[in-house]
N, C-alpha and C positions, 0 to 999 in steps of 0.2 A: 796362203789357203783354210779359208775359210770351211768350215765347223760348227761343232755344236759347242767344243770347248775353247772361241776364238778369243787368241788373249789369251786365255788363262797361264796360272804359273804353277805349275808341276815337278813335285817330285819323282817318284819312280826308284825306288831299292833295290837292287839284287837285279836291275838290268840289262846288264852284260850277254845273257845269255836265256833262253827260252823262253816264260810265261814270261814273265816284267821285260825284255827283247820288246817283244808280241805289245806290254803296252802302252811304253814307249814311243816307239816308230806310229801305233793307231793316237794314243798324246798328239803326237807332231802332227800324224795326216787329216785331227777336227780342231785344227790351228795353236794349240797348245805352249807354250817356250817348258823348256822339258830342262830340268836335268837329271841326266842318269848317273844316279848312281848305283857302284857295281867293286868291289875287292879285284873279283877276279877269280877266289879262289879256288879253289878244289871244290868236289861238292862234299865232301869230312870236312872243307872247314877252311884249312892251309894251304900255304902256298896263298903267291898274290902276280896280280898279272895285272894292270892298263888293257889292257891290248881290247877286251872284251865292248867292255867303254865305251872306249873312242872309234873305235867300229860302228856304233850303232851313232854314235853324235855323226858320225860323216854321214851314215845311212841319210838319217834326219835333215840334214844340212843337203845331200845331194837330190831331196825333195823338196826343198827352198824353204826351212823349216829353217828353225834356233833351237839348240840347243847348246848346252855344256856340260862335259864329264866332271863328273869326281871318284872320288877315291877314300872317303872318309869308313875309319868305322861306326857303321850304328849304334855297334852294340858298344861303344866309348862313348861318356855322357861328353864330350867334348869336341867327341871327332863328331856325333849327332848334331850339336848346337854349332861346329862350323857349316856344316850339309846346309842346315835352315838356312844360314845366314847368306852360304852363298846363291842360296835361290835369289834372296830378297837383294843383294848388291850387284846380282848382274844381272836382272831381268821385273826391278823394282817391288818386289813382293812374291806373296807365295800365296794357290787359292786350292791348290790343291796336295796333298802326302798320302803316296801311297806305298804300304810298308805287304815288300815285297821279298824281303832278302831272306833268305834258310840255306839250313846243311841240312846234311841226314849222319848220322850215326846209330842206324839200326843194329840191335842185340835186345836177345830174349833176355827178360830181366835178372834171372839166375846171374849170367854171368856180363849185364852193364859193369864196366867202372866209374870209379864217383868223374873224370875224368869227360865220359861219356855223356853220363849225365849234365853234367856243367856246362858244356862244348852246345848242346843245342839249344841250352835253358836261353843260356846269352845270349848269342842267335837270333831267336826268334821271338823267346819275350820281351828280353830289354830291347833289342833290336827295335820290337815293336815299341817300345815305352816311351826309351830315350826322348827320336826324332820329334812322336806324337807329341812330348813333357817340351818343348821345345818351339814347335812350332805353332801348340794352343798358345802358351805362354803372349811369342809376338801375339795371334788373333785375341787376347783377353787385351793387353795394352792399345792394339788398334781400338773396342770397343768401349775403353776408359780413356778410351781418346777423341766420342763419338763417331767413330768413320765403323762403316755398316761392310762387314764383313757377309758373303756369301761363299765360307772354306766346308773344304772336303778331305776327309781322313780313308784310304780307305783298307785294311785290315787283309793281312789274307791266313786264314785258316784252314784247317784240311776235316776229311772224310774220321780220317785217321781219329783228328783229335775230338770231334765232337759225338760220332762213331763207334771209334776203336778201331784200331791193327795187329795184329799181331807182331811182339821186335819189337815193337816203338813205344813202348814205356815214354821214354825222354822228349820227343819228340809226340805223341801225339797228344804227352801235359800239358808240352807249348802253345799249341794248334788248339787244346782244348780252353785253357787259359785266354789266351788270343780270342779266341772268340766270347768269354766275358769279358775280358778288358772292351768289349766292344760297346757292350751294352752298357758297361757302366760310366766309358768316357762319352756316350753319346746325352746322357742324363746329364753330364757335368759338366757341356757343354757349349750344348742348344741356346744359353744366353749371349752365347757370344757369336751371332751365323754357323757356326760348324755344324756337320752332321759329319756322323762316324758308321760308317757298316763295315762288310765283311765278306770273305767272297769264302767258299767251301772249296776250289777247283781240280775237275781232276783232266789229265792232260797228259799226253807219254815228251819229257824234260830228258834232262840227264836223276834229275834223283829218279824216277820210276822207270828210268829205260829196262833196267835189273829185275825187278820184279815179271814181268811177261814175255820173256825173251822168244820165248813161242809165238809170240803175237804176228798173228799175218801181217806183209806186207801189203799198201793200197794203192794201186792203180792211179797214177798220176790224174786222170778224169772224177775220180770218185771225192766223197765228200770225205776226208779224213777227221773222225769223229775224235780221233787222239791229240789234235795237233793242236800248241798251245796257242795259235794265232786265234783258236775261237774262245779265250778269256778272255783277249781282250775289250770288245765291242761295249761289255757287259760294267767292265772298269770303269772304264771310257764316259758313259751312259753314267755313272755311278760319279762321278768326278765331272761334269756339266752341270749348268746353270739347273736342267730340267729336271735333276733331284731331290731339288731344296726340301721335299716334303717325305724321304726316308731317312728317315733316320736308327742306328739298335739295331739291323736287322744282317742276316746269316744269307747267303743264299749262294746253293749248288748251283755253279754250269759246268756243263761236261760236253763238246759236241755242239750242237743246237738248242740245251735241254737247260734251261735254269727256273728252278726251286727257289720257292722259300724256307729256311732250314724250320725246323718248328724245334725249342729253346725244353728244357728240364721245367716240366709241371708238373704241380699233384696229380698222380693217379687218385686210383681207386684208396679205402681210408675209413677207417675205427676209430668212433672216441669213448674211449669207455666211461668216460667225466671224472677218471679217477687215476689212481700209482696204480699202473699195472706191476704184479710180481712177476717175475718170469720164466715162471712155470707152466704162464698161464699163456703165453706168447707161441707155443708151440702147434696151439687150436689156429690161431689168429696168421697166422703172417703166411706160412703156406698158404690158404688160403686167399689171401692179398693177393698174393705174387700172384696168383696161379689163376685172376681175375683182370689182372695189368696190363694192357699191353705187355709189348714184349719186346726187348730194345733193337730196333731198325741195325742194317746192316749197313757191310759196308760201302752199299746204291743208296742208301738213306730213306731205304725198304723197311716196314715192319713183315714178318710172315706172321701170317696168324696161322693159331696153333690149329690142332682137328680138332676136331668135337669130340667129346667124349662121349 
């Protein structure tokens, strides 16, 4: 199965359904050997079922590809190590780690419980950190031994994290953290031949299908801009050797549209050259905010203020 990832060893977490499933299938179609990681949990993170991961492995083998299922919890530090070790022991190495696993526990802040906060932060943030840590240690040891890496970490952020969405302080905080994690990890791991990027995908999955229940159906012969299959091409390219020069970036991707998310940066400002008196700031801060670019909407676009 020749393709742009021919012979590369890839781990995809949360690969039993939705976007992760599409990643795993496309990597296999492009020649990669795939570790399909999935607990088979419900959207809220409860329960477990080996069926989805095994089904994806069967689909890859039916295509003539190579794959193995893994049911470790990526938010568990030792479980994440077993996942990395599985790829190495089964396929002889590791080239790409795609951190995709996630859950939802949406709630308005005033109603959110500590358990709902902790569960989402654990799966998304710790579930990105732990596999990335063990993969990075593996690649560093290879580099120290004189081996050459052409490795990739691809994380999953969200418009909810980098732009904001009501009812998702836990999920949004985790996804914003993943975006920051991506930028910093890229700075740290470049010396070992590892690039780190992230995507903020837009697609219709188990996690998003309830947000727009009135969404019209798409005819079979029409392009479905909300299909999770549309996300995989970018992720697979980022996992290929072709992407070696790209690192530390977050990409918006939905349907056929790809854009580069431009992160926090210093906007308009003023420097007094001395310590401010709080009483002075009432004439300063509102003017700065009025001149500053507005925050982006969930689509990533800035709505320009009407001129006065």
